[in-house]
C-alpha positions in Angstrom: 83.4 118.2 106.1 86.0 120.2 103.1 85.2 119.5 99.3 88.3 118.0 99.1 87.8 115.7 101.9 84.2 114.8 100.7 85.8 114.0 97.2 88.8 111.4 98.7 88.4 107.8 98.6 88.3 106.4 102.1 89.3 102.9 100.9 92.8 104.1 99.8 94.6 103.5 103.4 93.1 100.1 103.2 94.3 99.6 100.2 98.0 100.6 101.3 98.1 99.2 104.1 97.2 95.6 102.4 99.8 96.3 99.8 102.4 96.8 102.6 101.7 93.3 104.4 101.4 91.8 100.8 105.3 93.0 100.7 106.3 92.2 103.7 105.2 88.8 103.6 106.9 88.4 99.8 109.9 89.8 101.6 110.3 87.6 104.3 109.1 84.6 102.4 112.4 82.7 102.8 112.5 83.0 106.9 108.8 81.6 106.6 110.2 78.9 104.1 108.1 79.8 101.7 108.7 80.0 98.0 108.7 83.2 95.6 107.6 82.9 92.1 107.6 86.2 89.7 104.9 86.1 87.7 103.5 88.4 84.3 100.7 90.4 84.9 98.9 88.4 82.4 99.8 85.2 84.2 97.9 82.2 85.6 98.5 83.2 89.1 96.3 80.5 91.1 97.9 77.2 90.6 100.8 79.0 92.6 98.2 80.2 95.3 96.9 76.2 95.6 100.7 75.7 96.1 101.4 77.9 98.8 103.6 80.0 96.6 103.6 83.4 96.7 103.5 85.7 93.6 105.6 88.7 93.1 104.8 91.0 89.9 107.4 92.7 88.5 104.8 95.1 86.4 103.3 96.0 89.3 106.5 96.5 91.4 107.4 99.0 87.9 104.1 100.9 88.5 105.1 101.8 91.8 108.0 102.5 90.9 106.9 104.8 88.2 104.3 106.7 90.8 107.3 107.3 92.7 108.8 109.4 90.3 112.0 106.4 90.2 111.8 105.4 87.0 114.1 107.7 85.1 117.0 107.0 87.6 116.8 102.8 87.2 116.1 103.2 83.1 119.1 105.2 82.7 120.9 102.6 85.0 119.7 99.9 82.4 120.4 102.1 79.8 124.3 102.2 81.6 124.2 98.3 81.2 123.9 98.2 77.7 120.3 97.9 77.2 118.6 100.0 74.6 116.4 103.1 75.6 113.6 101.8 73.2 113.1 98.7 75.3 110.1 98.6 77.6 110.5 101.0 80.4 109.2 98.2 82.9 111.9 95.9 81.6 114.8 98.5 82.2 113.7 99.4 85.5 113.1 95.8 86.9 116.7 94.8 85.4 118.4 97.1 87.2 116.5 97.6 90.0 117.6 93.8 90.4 121.1 95.0 90.4 121.3 97.9 92.3 118.2 96.9 94.9 116.5 100.1 93.8 113.0 101.6 93.9 110.5 102.2 96.7 110.8 99.4 98.4 114.4 98.1 98.1 114.0 95.8 95.1 112.1 92.7 95.5 112.6 89.3 96.7 115.1 86.8 95.6 112.4 84.6 93.1 112.7 80.9 93.4 111.2 80.6 89.8 110.0 82.4 86.9 106.6 82.2 85.5 106.1 84.0 81.7 103.0 84.3 79.9 103.4 86.2 76.7 99.9 87.3 76.3 100.4 90.5 77.0 103.6 91.0 74.9 107.0 89.4 73.5 109.1 91.6 75.4 108.3 89.3 78.8 110.2 86.5 77.1 113.5 87.8 76.8 112.9 90.1 80.3 112.6 87.4 82.1 115.2 85.3 80.2 117.5 87.9 81.4 116.0 87.9 85.2 116.2 83.6 85.3 119.9 84.2 84.5 120.5 86.8 86.7 119.4 84.8 89.8 120.0 81.5 88.2 116.2 80.1 89.2 114.0 77.9 86.4 111.6 80.0 83.9 108.3 78.5 82.5 106.8 80.0 79.6 103.4 79.8 78.8 102.9 80.8 75.6 99.3 81.9 73.9 98.8 82.4 70.5 97.2 85.4 69.2 93.9 85.3 68.7 92.9 87.8 65.5 89.7 86.4 65.2 88.5 83.1 67.2 89.8 81.0 69.9 90.5 78.2 67.5 89.9 74.4 68.9 93.9 73.7 68.1 94.5 76.8 70.1 92.5 75.6 72.9 94.3 71.9 73.0 98.0 73.8 72.5 97.4 76.1 75.4 95.6 73.6 77.9 98.1 71.1 77.6 100.7 74.0 78.7 98.7 74.0 82.1 99.2 70.7 82.4 103.1 71.3 81.8 103.1 74.1 84.3 101.3 72.2 86.8 104.3 69.8 86.7 106.4 72.7 87.0 105.1 73.5 90.3 105.7 70.2 91.6 108.6 69.6 90.5 109.6 73.1 92.0 107.7 72.4 95.5 108.6 68.4 95.5 104.7 68.2 96.1 102.0 66.9 94.6 99.2 69.5 93.1 96.3 70.3 95.2 93.8 70.4 92.9 90.7 71.0 95.6 92.6 74.0 96.6 92.6 75.1 93.2 88.9 74.9 93.1 88.6 77.3 95.9 91.2 79.6 94.8 89.2 79.3 91.5 86.3 80.1 93.1 87.6 83.5 95.1 89.6 84.6 91.8 86.0 84.7 90.3 84.6 86.1 92.8 86.9 89.0 93.0 87.1 89.9 89.5 83.4 90.2 89.2 83.3 92.7 92.6 86.2 94.5 90.5 83.9 94.9 87.7 81.3 95.5 89.5 83.3 98.7 91.3 84.2 99.6 87.7 80.4 99.8 86.7 79.8 102.1 89.4 81.3 105.0 87.5 78.4 104.7 85.0 76.6 106.8 87.3 76.7 110.3 86.8 78.1 112.1 88.6 81.0 109.0 88.6 81.6 108.3 92.1 85.4 107.5 91.2 87.7 108.1 88.1 90.3 106.0 86.0 92.7 107.4 88.3 91.4 105.8 91.2 90.6 102.4 89.1 94.5 102.4 88.7 95.2 102.6 92.3 92.9 100.1 92.9 93.7 97.5 90.3 96.8 96.3 92.5 94.9 94.0 94.5 93.4 92.2 91.7 96.6 91.8 89.9 98.7 91.0 93.2 96.1 88.9 95.5 93.5 88.0 92.5 92.7 84.3 93.8 92.5 85.2 98.0 89.9 86.0 100.6 91.5 89.6 101.1 91.1 91.0 97.7 87.2 89.5 97.6 86.7 91.4 101.1 88.4 94.5 100.0 86.3 94.9 97.0 83.1 94.3 98.6 84.0 96.8 101.1 85.0 99.4 98.3 81.8 98.4 96.3 79.9 99.6 99.5 81.7 102.9 99.5 81.0 103.3 95.9 77.0 102.9 96.4 77.5 105.1 99.6 78.9 107.8 97.3 76.6 107.1 94.8 73.4 107.6 97.4 75.1 110.7 98.9 76.0 112.3 95.2 79.3 112.6 95.6 81.2 112.5 92.5 85.2 112.2 92.6 85.5 115.8 90.0 83.4 118.1 91.5 80.8 119.3 89.3 81.5 116.9 86.6 80.6 118.2 83.1 81.6 115.9 80.4 83.2 112.0 80.8 86.0 110.7 79.2 87.1 107.1 78.4 91.2 106.4 78.7 93.8 104.2 76.7 96.5 102.5 77.2 98.3 102.0 80.8 98.5 105.2 83.2 101.3 107.4 82.9 102.4 106.5 86.6 105.0 109.9 87.2 102.1 112.2 85.9 98.3 110.7 87.3 97.9 113.7 89.9 98.7 116.4 87.3 96.5 114.5 84.6 93.7 114.2 87.3 93.6 117.8 88.0 94.0 119.0 84.5 91.3 117.3 83.4 89.3 118.2 86.4 90.1 121.7 85.9 88.1 121.3 82.8 85.1 119.7 84.3 86.1 116.6 83.1 85.9 112.9 84.7 87.9 110.0 83.2 85.0 107.3 84.1 86.7 104.4 82.6 89.7 102.5 80.9 90.6 99.6 78.8 93.4 98.7 81.3 91.8 98.1 84.7 89.0 96.4 82.8 91.7 93.9 81.5 91.1 91.9 84.9 88.0 91.1 84.6 87.1 91.4 80.7 87.5 87.5 79.9 85.1 86.3 83.1 83.1 85.3 80.9 85.1 82.6 79.6 85.7 81.5 82.9 83.9 78.6 84.3 84.1 77.3 88.2 83.3 73.9 87.8 86.1 73.4 84.7 88.4 75.6 85.9 91.8 74.3 84.2 90.5 74.4 80.5 88.4 78.0 80.9 91.6 79.4 82.2 93.4 78.3 79.4 90.8 79.8 77.1 90.6 83.2 79.2 94.6 83.8 79.5 94.8 83.5 75.8 91.6 85.7 74.9 92.8 88.9 77.3 92.9 92.5 75.4 96.0 92.7 74.1 96.3 89.3 72.7 93.2 89.7 70.5 92.5 91.2 67.0 92.3 95.4 66.7 89.0 94.8 65.2 87.9 93.1 68.1 89.7 95.7 70.8 87.8 98.5 68.6 84.6 96.5 69.5 85.0 96.6 73.3 86.0 100.3 73.4 83.0 101.0 71.5 81.0 98.7 73.6 82.5 101.1 76.5 82.2 104.6 74.9 78.1 103.4 75.3 78.3 102.2 78.5 79.6 104.3 80.3 78.3 107.3 78.0 81.3 108.9 77.4 82.2 112.4 75.3 85.3 112.0 74.2 88.3 109.4 73.9 92.1 109.8 75.1 94.5 107.3 73.7 98.0 107.0 75.6 100.3 106.4 72.8 102.8 104.8 75.0 106.5 104.6 73.8 106.9 101.4 75.8 104.1 99.5 75.2 103.9 98.4 71.5 101.4 95.8 71.7 98.8 98.6 73.1 99.9 101.2 71.3 100.7 99.8 67.5 97.0 99.3 66.6 96.1 102.7 68.3 95.5 104.8 64.8 93.0 101.8 63.2 91.0 102.2 66.7 90.9 105.8 66.2 89.6 105.5 63.2 87.1 103.1 63.5 85.7 105.0 66.9 85.5 108.4 64.7 83.5 106.9 62.2 81.1 105.1 64.7 80.4 107.3 67.2 81.9 110.7 66.0 83.1 111.7 69.2 86.3 113.8 69.7 89.7 111.6 69.8 93.1 112.9 71.6 96.2 111.3 71.5 98.9 111.7 74.0 102.5 111.0 73.4 104.2 109.8 76.5 105.8 106.8 78.3 104.1 105.0 81.3 107.4 104.9 83.5 110.3 107.3 81.6 109.5 110.8 82.2 112.0 111.6 79.6 109.7 110.9 76.8 107.0 113.2 78.0 106.5 117.0 77.2 104.2 118.5 79.9 103.4 121.7 77.9 102.7 119.9 75.0 100.2 117.6 76.5 98.7 120.5 78.4 98.1 122.0 75.1 96.6 119.3 73.2 94.3 118.6 76.2 93.0 122.4 76.3 92.3 122.1 72.4 90.6 118.6 72.9 87.9 119.9 75.7 87.5 122.9 73.7 86.0 120.6 71.0 84.2 118.9 73.3 83.1 121.9 75.2 81.7 123.4 71.9 80.0 120.1 70.9 78.2 120.2 74.0 77.0 123.7 74.1 
């Protein structure tokens, strides 16, 4: 077996096949008398599955657009429509994609409804309002107050009441009573899937790491799009087996791993391969990231026997909806758990909630750990905001500091 083949992930093809099937089902939903709901990535998907509604995620589709290097063209089309270049590139790409039917799969299926939860950012509110007008379909908004310090009883009451409104909305849209028994089944599968995903991420604690954050960015798709299904549970069981096999055989994703890094913020989708190779050339593996762990980071708040109440808390206390001090605590925990030598922060032009507090987090990390921190300026989708030569120079200098510290 060649060195290149040895380090590749066998589960990647299965993942692509599952995602292809998922999008075919979504695109053919109307032919099968099924409804489609577009939902934000941080939104509560389990009630949709309980009502046999197919969830579709414009953000996940936008990531595919970025990875396919189609983001610039779609963002420019949105700007020609009058949208500012300062607007989130996911939103720009999605809005223009609906008009021109662009992207790697020729656009998403027409939604029957839109579900928007603002626990990830405020932009989604206006973004989904635009799409609700374009498609002339109802929009449900779930408002989750910011948890700067604590999850207060008033917040719990407020968000939990909206869950009931959400269920009523789905009953009106489907003209069927909500299936609470099926929700419990979906909820248990959702919890199991999240625990399995966390288990996958935890395998990178091993040295050498069996996968990198770049692999996690890819394998994340199922816990987003198919969370709450048997398909996701079965896949992550299989992926965990592959991880354990790689660990037993001493197979690391980065040949001759010497340095371990933590990534912050969304991926730079159109430069994944280049960034992966650049760090790998230095013997560095990005063993973990704050982004992919967000889909299992609130599992501790979920109670399988009281799913609706606990779901309200879990969706309110996700990584982007808490205070900077709490975010920094999670970063410090990850630095210790994964035993990393450096911290790479993507200052993402598009994602303000993720990027605004990074300077504070950087200072806390430096003060508490002393490890080197690198700030990369880019955009998750729009490559016009990326300078490869500048980023390469910063990575080289950053890695030189780490090498000197480890010498």
